[in-house]
N, CA, C and O atoms as CSV, one atom per row, in Angstrom:
chain,resi,resn,atom,element,x,y,z
A,1,MET,N,N,65.805,110.155,140.346
A,1,MET,CA,C,64.626,110.674,140.990
A,1,MET,C,C,63.482,110.825,139.982
A,1,MET,O,O,62.343,110.454,140.264
A,2,LYS,N,N,63.804,111.383,138.786
A,2,LYS,CA,C,62.788,111.565,137.769
A,2,LYS,C,C,62.219,110.221,137.309
A,2,LYS,O,O,61.020,110.091,137.063
A,3,GLN,N,N,63.102,109.227,137.196
A,3,GLN,CA,C,62.651,107.916,136.738
A,3,GLN,C,C,61.676,107.291,137.744
A,3,GLN,O,O,60.696,106.661,137.346
A,4,SER,N,N,61.938,107.462,139.024
A,4,SER,CA,C,61.049,106.871,140.020
A,4,SER,C,C,59.682,107.564,140.017
A,4,SER,O,O,58.661,106.915,140.241
A,5,ILE,N,N,59.659,108.854,139.769
A,5,ILE,CA,C,58.386,109.571,139.691
A,5,ILE,C,C,57.592,109.100,138.472
A,5,ILE,O,O,56.381,108.898,138.562
A,6,VAL,N,N,58.260,108.927,137.349
A,6,VAL,CA,C,57.603,108.469,136.138
A,6,VAL,C,C,57.052,107.057,136.330
A,6,VAL,O,O,55.924,106.764,135.933
A,7,VAL,N,N,57.853,106.185,136.940
A,7,VAL,CA,C,57.431,104.804,137.165
A,7,VAL,C,C,56.227,104.762,138.104
A,7,VAL,O,O,55.275,104.023,137.854
A,8,LEU,N,N,56.261,105.537,139.169
A,8,LEU,CA,C,55.131,105.568,140.100
A,8,LEU,C,C,53.876,106.128,139.438
A,8,LEU,O,O,52.776,105.635,139.688
A,9,SER,N,N,54.022,107.131,138.613
A,9,SER,CA,C,52.873,107.704,137.913
A,9,SER,C,C,52.247,106.691,136.961
A,9,SER,O,O,51.025,106.556,136.909
A,10,LEU,N,N,53.077,105.986,136.213
A,10,LEU,CA,C,52.572,104.972,135.294
A,10,LEU,C,C,51.900,103.823,136.039
A,10,LEU,O,O,50.874,103.307,135.598
A,11,ALA,N,N,52.479,103.427,137.162
A,11,ALA,CA,C,51.882,102.348,137.956
A,11,ALA,C,C,50.520,102.772,138.496
A,11,ALA,O,O,49.577,101.981,138.499
A,12,LEU,N,N,50.420,104.001,138.946
A,12,LEU,CA,C,49.149,104.508,139.455
A,12,LEU,C,C,48.103,104.570,138.342
A,12,LEU,O,O,46.952,104.188,138.552
A,13,ALA,N,N,48.492,105.042,137.175
A,13,ALA,CA,C,47.565,105.122,136.050
A,13,ALA,C,C,47.116,103.732,135.610
A,13,ALA,O,O,45.936,103.522,135.326
A,14,ALA,N,N,48.038,102.792,135.554
A,14,ALA,CA,C,47.692,101.426,135.153
A,14,ALA,C,C,46.776,100.772,136.179
A,14,ALA,O,O,45.845,100.058,135.809
A,15,GLY,N,N,47.026,101.006,137.444
A,15,GLY,CA,C,46.187,100.434,138.496
A,15,GLY,C,C,44.776,100.981,138.444
A,15,GLY,O,O,43.815,100.235,138.630
A,16,THR,N,N,44.639,102.267,138.195
A,16,THR,CA,C,43.324,102.887,138.094
A,16,THR,C,C,42.565,102.337,136.891
A,16,THR,O,O,41.372,102.049,136.989
A,17,ALA,N,N,43.245,102.192,135.761
A,17,ALA,CA,C,42.597,101.678,134.556
A,17,ALA,C,C,42.133,100.238,134.759
A,17,ALA,O,O,41.043,99.868,134.322
A,18,CYS,N,N,42.949,99.435,135.414
A,18,CYS,CA,C,42.575,98.038,135.669
A,18,CYS,C,C,41.398,97.955,136.631
A,18,CYS,O,O,40.524,97.104,136.470
A,19,ALA,N,N,41.368,98.822,137.618
A,19,ALA,CA,C,40.278,98.800,138.590
A,19,ALA,C,C,38.958,99.178,137.920
A,19,ALA,O,O,37.926,98.574,138.214
A,20,ARG,N,N,38.973,100.151,137.040
A,20,ARG,CA,C,37.754,100.541,136.338
A,20,ARG,C,C,37.284,99.438,135.415
A,20,ARG,O,O,36.088,99.154,135.348
A,21,ALA,N,N,38.210,98.810,134.701
A,21,ALA,CA,C,37.859,97.751,133.772
A,21,ALA,C,C,37.301,96.538,134.506
A,21,ALA,O,O,36.436,95.842,133.975
A,22,ALA,N,N,37.774,96.280,135.698
A,22,ALA,CA,C,37.314,95.127,136.456
A,22,ALA,C,C,35.898,95.332,136.972
A,22,ALA,O,O,35.141,94.366,137.067
A,23,HIS,N,N,35.521,96.551,137.305
A,23,HIS,CA,C,34.204,96.803,137.877
A,23,HIS,C,C,33.117,96.950,136.822
A,23,HIS,O,O,32.007,96.460,137.030
A,24,ALA,N,N,33.384,97.588,135.728
A,24,ALA,CA,C,32.351,97.873,134.735
A,24,ALA,C,C,31.756,96.616,134.097
A,24,ALA,O,O,30.531,96.487,134.096
A,25,PRO,N,N,32.543,95.685,133.555
A,25,PRO,CA,C,31.940,94.505,132.939
A,25,PRO,C,C,31.251,93.606,133.961
A,25,PRO,O,O,30.240,92.980,133.643
A,26,ALA,N,N,31.770,93.531,135.165
A,26,ALA,CA,C,31.169,92.678,136.180
A,26,ALA,C,C,29.786,93.176,136.544
A,26,ALA,O,O,28.876,92.370,136.745
A,27,ALA,N,N,29.607,94.468,136.634
A,27,ALA,CA,C,28.310,95.030,136.977
A,27,ALA,C,C,27.305,94.782,135.859
A,27,ALA,O,O,26.148,94.461,136.129
A,28,ALA,N,N,27.729,94.924,134.620
A,28,ALA,CA,C,26.823,94.707,133.500
A,28,ALA,C,C,26.477,93.230,133.340
A,28,ALA,O,O,25.341,92.890,133.013
A,29,ALA,N,N,27.443,92.360,133.568
A,29,ALA,CA,C,27.209,90.934,133.397
A,29,ALA,C,C,26.355,90.361,134.520
A,29,ALA,O,O,25.599,89.416,134.296
A,30,SER,N,N,26.461,90.914,135.720
A,30,SER,CA,C,25.723,90.360,136.843
A,30,SER,C,C,24.240,90.678,136.786
A,30,SER,O,O,23.441,89.940,137.363
A,31,ASP,N,N,23.843,91.744,136.116
A,31,ASP,CA,C,22.445,92.138,136.064
A,31,ASP,C,C,22.062,92.550,134.642
A,31,ASP,O,O,22.064,93.740,134.329
A,32,PRO,N,N,21.737,91.598,133.785
A,32,PRO,CA,C,21.397,91.947,132.400
A,32,PRO,C,C,20.094,92.716,132.284
A,32,PRO,O,O,19.846,93.338,131.251
A,33,SER,N,N,19.255,92.695,133.310
A,33,SER,CA,C,17.992,93.431,133.236
A,33,SER,C,C,18.221,94.937,133.200
A,33,SER,O,O,17.390,95.676,132.672
A,34,THR,N,N,19.362,95.408,133.766
A,34,THR,CA,C,19.634,96.841,133.729
A,34,THR,C,C,19.902,97.311,132.305
A,34,THR,O,O,19.517,98.418,131.929
A,35,VAL,N,N,20.556,96.476,131.519
A,35,VAL,CA,C,20.813,96.832,130.128
A,35,VAL,C,C,19.498,96.861,129.366
A,35,VAL,O,O,19.263,97.775,128.576
A,36,ALA,N,N,18.630,95.866,129.592
A,36,ALA,CA,C,17.337,95.831,128.911
A,36,ALA,C,C,16.461,96.998,129.358
A,36,ALA,O,O,15.750,97.591,128.546
A,37,ALA,N,N,16.512,97.326,130.643
A,37,ALA,CA,C,15.705,98.436,131.150
A,37,ALA,C,C,16.183,99.756,130.575
A,37,ALA,O,O,15.366,100.618,130.253
A,38,ALA,N,N,17.489,99.930,130.439
A,38,ALA,CA,C,18.027,101.164,129.879
A,38,ALA,C,C,17.623,101.304,128.412
A,38,ALA,O,O,17.319,102.405,127.952
A,39,THR,N,N,17.620,100.208,127.689
A,39,THR,CA,C,17.228,100.241,126.292
A,39,THR,C,C,15.730,100.489,126.157
A,39,THR,O,O,15.301,101.268,125.307
A,40,ALA,N,N,14.939,99.829,126.990
A,40,ALA,CA,C,13.492,99.996,126.926
A,40,ALA,C,C,13.074,101.370,127.440
A,40,ALA,O,O,12.039,101.887,127.021
A,41,GLY,N,N,13.848,101.968,128.330
A,41,GLY,CA,C,13.518,103.269,128.897
A,41,GLY,C,C,13.509,104.369,127.860
A,41,GLY,O,O,12.812,105.370,128.026
A,42,SER,N,N,14.267,104.203,126.796
A,42,SER,CA,C,14.306,105.241,125.772
A,42,SER,C,C,13.013,105.288,124.960
A,42,SER,O,O,12.725,106.298,124.318
A,43,ALA,N,N,12.229,104.203,124.981
A,43,ALA,CA,C,10.989,104.168,124.241
A,43,ALA,C,C,9.827,104.763,125.035
A,43,ALA,O,O,8.782,105.071,124.461
A,44,GLN,N,N,9.997,104.926,126.332
A,44,GLN,CA,C,8.931,105.470,127.163
A,44,GLN,C,C,8.821,106.972,126.933
A,44,GLN,O,O,9.797,107.617,126.550
A,45,PRO,N,N,7.627,107.535,127.168
A,45,PRO,CA,C,7.423,108.953,126.890
A,45,PRO,C,C,8.270,109.874,127.750
A,45,PRO,O,O,8.603,110.972,127.305
A,46,GLY,N,N,8.627,109.480,128.943
A,46,GLY,CA,C,9.498,110.296,129.781
A,46,GLY,C,C,8.727,111.176,130.735
A,46,GLY,O,O,7.502,111.107,130.832
A,47,THR,N,N,9.463,111.989,131.423
A,47,THR,CA,C,8.898,112.872,132.423
A,47,THR,C,C,8.270,114.090,131.756
A,47,THR,O,O,8.549,114.363,130.588
A,48,PRO,N,N,7.432,114.821,132.474
A,48,PRO,CA,C,6.861,116.036,131.895
A,48,PRO,C,C,7.936,117.042,131.482
A,48,PRO,O,O,7.788,117.736,130.477
A,49,GLN,N,N,9.019,117.117,132.263
A,49,GLN,CA,C,10.101,118.048,131.914
A,49,GLN,C,C,10.750,117.655,130.596
A,49,GLN,O,O,11.079,118.512,129.776
A,50,ARG,N,N,10.931,116.354,130.397
A,50,ARG,CA,C,11.534,115.889,129.149
A,50,ARG,C,C,10.609,116.192,127.966
A,50,ARG,O,O,11.072,116.587,126.896
A,51,SER,N,N,9.308,116.005,128.165
A,51,SER,CA,C,8.349,116.308,127.108
A,51,SER,C,C,8.368,117.797,126.767
A,51,SER,O,O,8.305,118.179,125.599
A,52,LYS,N,N,8.455,118.629,127.805
A,52,LYS,CA,C,8.506,120.072,127.597
A,52,LYS,C,C,9.792,120.453,126.857
A,52,LYS,O,O,9.782,121.320,125.983
A,53,MET,N,N,10.893,119.797,127.216
A,53,MET,CA,C,12.176,120.070,126.574
A,53,MET,C,C,12.112,119.726,125.089
A,53,MET,O,O,12.618,120.473,124.251
A,54,LYS,N,N,11.488,118.591,124.767
A,54,LYS,CA,C,11.371,118.202,123.366
A,54,LYS,C,C,10.520,119.198,122.593
A,54,LYS,O,O,10.867,119.578,121.475
A,55,ALA,N,N,9.411,119.622,123.180
A,55,ALA,CA,C,8.529,120.570,122.497
A,55,ALA,C,C,9.235,121.903,122.269
A,55,ALA,O,O,9.142,122.482,121.187
A,56,CYS,N,N,9.943,122.390,123.290
A,56,CYS,CA,C,10.667,123.656,123.148
A,56,CYS,C,C,11.779,123.538,122.114
A,56,CYS,O,O,12.036,124.477,121.361
A,57,ASN,N,N,12.437,122.386,122.078
A,57,ASN,CA,C,13.506,122.163,121.112
A,57,ASN,C,C,12.962,122.189,119.694
A,57,ASN,O,O,13.589,122.755,118.799
A,58,VAL,N,N,11.800,121.580,119.479
A,58,VAL,CA,C,11.179,121.588,118.159
A,58,VAL,C,C,10.820,123.021,117.759
A,58,VAL,O,O,11.042,123.422,116.617
A,59,ASP,N,N,10.267,123.790,118.701
A,59,ASP,CA,C,9.915,125.183,118.414
A,59,ASP,C,C,11.148,126.010,118.059
A,59,ASP,O,O,11.125,126.804,117.119
A,60,ALA,N,N,12.223,125.816,118.821
A,60,ALA,CA,C,13.457,126.569,118.560
A,60,ALA,C,C,14.040,126.202,117.204
A,60,ALA,O,O,14.554,127.060,116.485
A,61,LYS,N,N,13.957,124.926,116.862
A,61,LYS,CA,C,14.469,124.497,115.557
A,61,LYS,C,C,13.619,125.067,114.431
A,61,LYS,O,O,14.144,125.467,113.392
A,62,ALA,N,N,12.297,125.107,114.638
A,62,ALA,CA,C,11.403,125.663,113.621
A,62,ALA,C,C,11.678,127.147,113.397
A,62,ALA,O,O,11.552,127.645,112.279
A,63,LYS,N,N,12.055,127.853,114.467
A,63,LYS,CA,C,12.356,129.283,114.357
A,63,LYS,C,C,13.795,129.535,113.917
A,63,LYS,O,O,14.202,130.682,113.739
A,64,ASP,N,N,14.566,128.456,113.743
A,64,ASP,CA,C,15.965,128.527,113.301
A,64,ASP,C,C,16.795,129.423,114.232
A,64,ASP,O,O,17.531,130.299,113.779
A,65,LEU,N,N,16.659,129.184,115.538
A,65,LEU,CA,C,17.404,129.964,116.527
A,65,LEU,C,C,18.737,129.299,116.831
A,65,LEU,O,O,18.837,128.073,116.880
A,66,HIS,N,N,19.757,130.122,117.034
A,66,HIS,CA,C,21.096,129.619,117.348
A,66,HIS,C,C,21.737,130.513,118.387
A,66,HIS,O,O,21.396,131.689,118.509
A,67,GLY,N,N,22.673,129.944,119.139
A,67,GLY,CA,C,23.484,130.703,120.080
A,67,GLY,C,C,22.686,131.326,121.210
A,67,GLY,O,O,21.799,130.686,121.775
A,68,PRO,N,N,22.999,132.573,121.543
A,68,PRO,CA,C,22.340,133.237,122.673
A,68,PRO,C,C,20.830,133.375,122.509
A,68,PRO,O,O,20.088,133.315,123.489
A,69,ASP,N,N,20.373,133.561,121.264
A,69,ASP,CA,C,18.935,133.671,121.029
A,69,ASP,C,C,18.231,132.365,121.377
A,69,ASP,O,O,17.153,132.369,121.971
A,70,ARG,N,N,18.852,131.245,121.001
A,70,ARG,CA,C,18.277,129.930,121.306
A,70,ARG,C,C,18.252,129.690,122.806
A,70,ARG,O,O,17.256,129.205,123.343
A,71,ARG,N,N,19.344,130.026,123.487
A,71,ARG,CA,C,19.396,129.834,124.946
A,71,ARG,C,C,18.325,130.657,125.641
A,71,ARG,O,O,17.671,130.172,126.565
A,72,ALA,N,N,18.141,131.888,125.209
A,72,ALA,CA,C,17.117,132.749,125.807
A,72,ALA,C,C,15.726,132.178,125.543
A,72,ALA,O,O,14.880,132.151,126.437
A,73,PHE,N,N,15.494,131.721,124.305
A,73,PHE,CA,C,14.201,131.139,123.973
A,73,PHE,C,C,13.936,129.885,124.801
A,73,PHE,O,O,12.841,129.719,125.339
A,74,MET,N,N,14.927,129.004,124.907
A,74,MET,CA,C,14.753,127.761,125.668
A,74,MET,C,C,14.485,128.064,127.136
A,74,MET,O,O,13.669,127.394,127.768
A,75,LYS,N,N,15.154,129.051,127.675
A,75,LYS,CA,C,14.945,129.417,129.077
A,75,LYS,C,C,13.513,129.889,129.288
A,75,LYS,O,O,12.858,129.490,130.251
A,76,GLN,N,N,13.029,130.736,128.388
A,76,GLN,CA,C,11.660,131.229,128.475
A,76,GLN,C,C,10.656,130.091,128.300
A,76,GLN,O,O,9.690,129.983,129.054
A,77,CYS,N,N,10.889,129.260,127.316
A,77,CYS,CA,C,9.964,128.179,126.997
A,77,CYS,C,C,9.882,127.173,128.146
A,77,CYS,O,O,8.790,126.749,128.523
A,78,LEU,N,N,11.017,126.796,128.695
A,78,LEU,CA,C,11.031,125.800,129.766
A,78,LEU,C,C,10.479,126.354,131.071
A,78,LEU,O,O,9.969,125.596,131.896
A,79,SER,N,N,10.572,127.657,131.268
A,79,SER,CA,C,10.033,128.246,132.498
A,79,SER,C,C,8.525,128.361,132.424
A,79,SER,O,O,7.869,128.519,133.454
A,80,GLY,N,N,7.960,128.284,131.231
A,80,GLY,CA,C,6.518,128.368,131.071
A,80,GLY,C,C,6.014,129.775,130.926
A,80,GLY,O,O,4.809,129.988,130.792
A,81,LYS,N,N,6.897,130.734,130.948
A,81,LYS,CA,C,6.503,132.139,130.786
A,81,LYS,C,C,6.341,132.468,129.320
A,81,LYS,O,O,7.022,131.892,128.471
A,82,ALA,N,N,5.455,133.380,129.019
A,82,ALA,CA,C,5.256,133.810,127.638
A,82,ALA,C,C,6.482,134.585,127.184
A,82,ALA,O,O,7.034,135.387,127.937
A,83,ARG,N,N,6.898,134.344,125.963
A,83,ARG,CA,C,8.059,135.049,125.428
A,83,ARG,C,C,7.643,136.479,125.072
A,83,ARG,O,O,6.626,136.682,124.408
A,84,PRO,N,N,8.429,137.472,125.512
A,84,PRO,CA,C,8.078,138.849,125.167
A,84,PRO,C,C,8.156,139.067,123.668
A,84,PRO,O,O,8.934,138.416,122.971
A,85,ALA,N,N,7.339,139.992,123.180
A,85,ALA,CA,C,7.299,140.290,121.749
A,85,ALA,C,C,8.645,140.847,121.301
A,85,ALA,O,O,9.233,141.691,121.977
A,86,ALA,N,N,9.120,140.375,120.168
A,86,ALA,CA,C,10.404,140.840,119.635
A,86,ALA,C,C,10.215,142.211,119.011
A,86,ALA,O,O,9.293,142.431,118.225
A,87,THR,N,N,11.093,143.119,119.370
A,87,THR,CA,C,11.045,144.461,118.775
A,87,THR,C,C,12.116,144.552,117.719
A,87,THR,O,O,13.268,144.204,117.976
A,88,SER,N,N,11.758,145.016,116.526
A,88,SER,CA,C,12.738,145.101,115.440
A,88,SER,C,C,13.119,146.520,115.172
A,88,SER,O,O,13.935,146.784,114.289
């Protein structure tokens, strides 16, 4: 009984792996413009949200923020709200 379960599990895993491998290269080979578009898309300036994310990331890095402080700063920065003054 155990052997049949193991054999069926391996057959299912092998079938899934073969199905994924068969679809991925065929899709890429049939439309080479998608690969070129994906590569060229990284050079474009991006959406306003992406630009805001980059600016906030640079600010957080300049302030050397890490962990919860960085998450709080990024949340404030991306929401567009002014960050409250830090009390020491």
